[in-house]
C-alpha positions in Angstrom: -84.1 121.6 174.4 -81.2 124.3 175.0 -82.5 127.4 176.4 -79.4 129.2 176.9 -76.3 129.3 174.7 -73.3 131.1 174.3 -71.0 131.5 171.3 -67.5 130.0 171.4 -66.0 133.4 171.4 -67.6 134.9 174.4 -65.3 137.1 176.2 -65.8 139.4 179.3 -63.9 142.5 179.7 -61.3 141.3 177.1 -59.6 138.7 179.5 -61.9 136.2 180.5 -63.2 133.9 177.7 -65.6 131.0 177.6 -66.1 128.1 175.0 -69.3 127.6 173.6 -71.9 126.3 176.4 -75.1 125.1 176.5 -77.8 125.4 179.2 -80.8 123.0 179.1 -84.3 123.6 179.7 -85.7 122.3 183.1 -82.5 121.1 184.3 -80.3 121.8 187.3 -77.1 123.0 186.1 -74.0 123.5 188.2 -70.8 125.8 187.4 -67.9 124.7 189.0 -63.9 125.7 188.9 -61.3 127.4 190.9 -61.6 130.8 192.4 -60.9 133.6 189.5 -62.0 131.5 186.5 -65.0 133.7 185.8 -68.2 131.9 187.1 -69.9 134.7 188.8 -69.0 136.8 185.5 -70.5 134.3 183.2 -73.6 134.3 185.3 -73.9 138.1 184.7 -73.1 137.5 181.1 -76.3 135.2 181.0 -78.5 137.7 182.8 -77.3 140.6 180.5 -76.2 142.2 183.9 -72.8 142.6 182.1 -72.3 143.0 178.1 -69.6 140.8 176.5 -66.6 142.7 174.9 -67.2 139.7 172.1 -69.5 136.9 171.5 -73.1 136.4 171.9 -75.6 134.9 174.4 -78.7 133.2 172.8 -82.0 132.7 174.8 -84.5 130.1 172.9 -82.3 130.9 170.0 -82.6 134.6 170.1 -79.4 137.2 170.7 -80.4 138.7 174.4 -79.1 142.1 173.0 -82.3 142.0 170.7 -84.5 141.6 173.4 -86.2 144.0 175.9 -83.8 143.7 178.6 -85.6 144.5 181.6 -88.4 141.9 180.6 -85.4 139.5 179.9 -83.8 140.0 183.4 -87.4 139.2 185.0 -87.3 135.7 182.8 -83.7 135.0 183.3 -83.2 136.0 187.0 -79.8 136.4 188.6 -79.5 136.1 192.5 -76.3 137.6 193.5 -73.8 136.5 196.2 -74.5 140.0 198.0 -77.4 139.9 199.9 -79.3 143.5 200.5 -82.3 143.3 202.4 -84.1 146.8 203.6 -85.1 147.5 207.3 -88.1 146.5 208.1 -90.2 142.7 208.2 -89.5 140.0 205.6 -92.8 140.6 204.1 -91.8 144.2 203.6 -88.7 143.0 201.7 -90.7 140.6 199.4 -93.1 143.4 198.5 -90.6 146.1 197.9 -88.6 143.6 195.6 -91.8 142.6 193.8 -92.9 146.4 193.7 -89.5 147.3 191.8 -89.8 144.5 189.2 -93.8 145.6 188.9 -95.0 142.2 190.3 -98.1 142.0 192.5 -97.7 141.9 196.4 -97.6 138.6 198.5 -99.6 137.9 201.3 -98.1 136.5 204.2 -99.2 133.0 203.6 -97.9 133.0 200.1 -94.5 134.5 201.3 -94.3 131.7 203.9 -94.3 129.2 201.0 -91.4 130.5 199.6 -89.5 131.1 202.8 -90.1 127.2 203.9 -88.7 126.2 200.4 -85.5 127.9 201.3 -85.3 126.6 204.7 -86.1 130.1 206.2 -88.9 129.2 208.8 -89.4 132.7 210.2 -92.7 134.4 210.3 -93.0 137.1 207.6 -93.8 139.5 210.2 -90.0 139.0 211.6 -87.7 142.1 211.4 -84.7 141.3 208.8 -82.4 143.2 211.1 -82.5 140.2 213.7 -81.4 137.6 211.2 -77.9 136.1 210.9 -75.9 136.2 207.7 -77.1 132.5 206.7 -80.8 133.5 207.4 -80.6 136.7 205.5 -79.1 134.8 202.5 -81.9 132.2 202.7 -84.6 134.9 202.8 -83.0 136.7 199.9 -83.3 133.7 197.8 -86.9 133.1 198.8 -87.7 136.6 197.8 -86.0 136.0 194.4 -87.8 132.5 194.0 -91.1 134.2 194.5 -90.8 135.9 191.3 -91.0 132.6 189.2 -88.5 133.2 186.8 -88.2 130.9 183.8 -84.5 130.6 184.5 -83.0 131.2 187.7 -79.3 131.9 188.1 -77.8 131.0 191.6 -74.3 132.4 192.6 -73.3 130.1 195.8 -76.5 130.1 197.3 -75.1 127.7 200.0 -71.8 129.7 200.9 -73.0 130.8 204.3 -74.7 127.6 205.3 -73.7 124.5 207.2 -73.8 120.9 205.4 -77.1 119.8 206.7 -79.0 123.3 205.8 -77.2 123.1 202.3 -78.5 119.7 201.7 -82.0 120.6 202.8 -82.1 123.8 200.7 -80.7 122.1 197.6 -83.4 119.3 197.8 -86.2 121.9 198.1 -84.9 123.8 195.5 -84.6 121.3 193.1 -88.0 119.8 193.5 -89.4 123.2 193.1 -87.8 124.1 190.2 -88.7 120.4 188.7 -92.3 120.9 189.8 -92.6 124.6 188.4 -90.3 123.8 185.1 -87.7 126.2 186.1 -84.1 125.8 184.8 -81.7 126.4 187.2 -78.0 127.4 186.7 -76.0 127.4 190.3 -72.3 128.5 190.7 -71.0 126.1 193.7 -67.6 125.4 195.1 -69.1 122.4 197.2 -68.3 119.1 195.0 -70.5 116.9 197.6 -73.6 119.3 196.5 -72.6 119.2 192.8 -72.2 115.1 192.8 -75.6 114.9 194.6 -77.7 117.6 192.9 -76.4 118.4 189.3 -78.2 117.1 186.1 -75.2 118.7 184.3 -72.0 120.4 185.2 -70.1 122.9 183.4 -66.4 123.3 184.7 -64.3 126.4 184.0 -60.6 126.6 184.4 -58.5 129.9 184.6 -57.6 129.7 181.0 -61.3 129.6 180.1 -61.5 126.2 179.0 -63.8 123.3 180.1 
């Protein structure tokens, strides 16, 4: 089943155009292409963080502009490249983000499950200020994953990670998404990861064609 679909005249800011695109339910779809071809912008359009200048994004057959946007963004959740963690412990950050999205707090043991999926083997009581860039990226991802969206949009989730950690992370993520029936859309420059983990691949070029 197609869970997300864009019309063929989808355009962002009047100069990035996209062809008709379909995202299939419960699959791991990768978006690839050279820098500047609009991959990150496409995720923002899917999440309704950005509004197209023309064209339409459909979720389960409905124009997303006809939906309650804040509720929609909880269902189709975007994990941005830019990591932002508050001062305090990892668990504090889990529950701060969950409070903002009107979700119930997690216990430390519950947070640990999501940290382990994201290869972030830290105590929830650890301070975020002691983490490296790659460690912060994995903790940030685990927080979003704990929200259990129906669709998760990942913008370069392995950008700050070495090859071994990237493979372990993607292995865990794909299994978790399959088990929980979460549809994943992943922007990625690493062709080895794409070839190993993709159920579907969407390739963009700068002229906006597949």
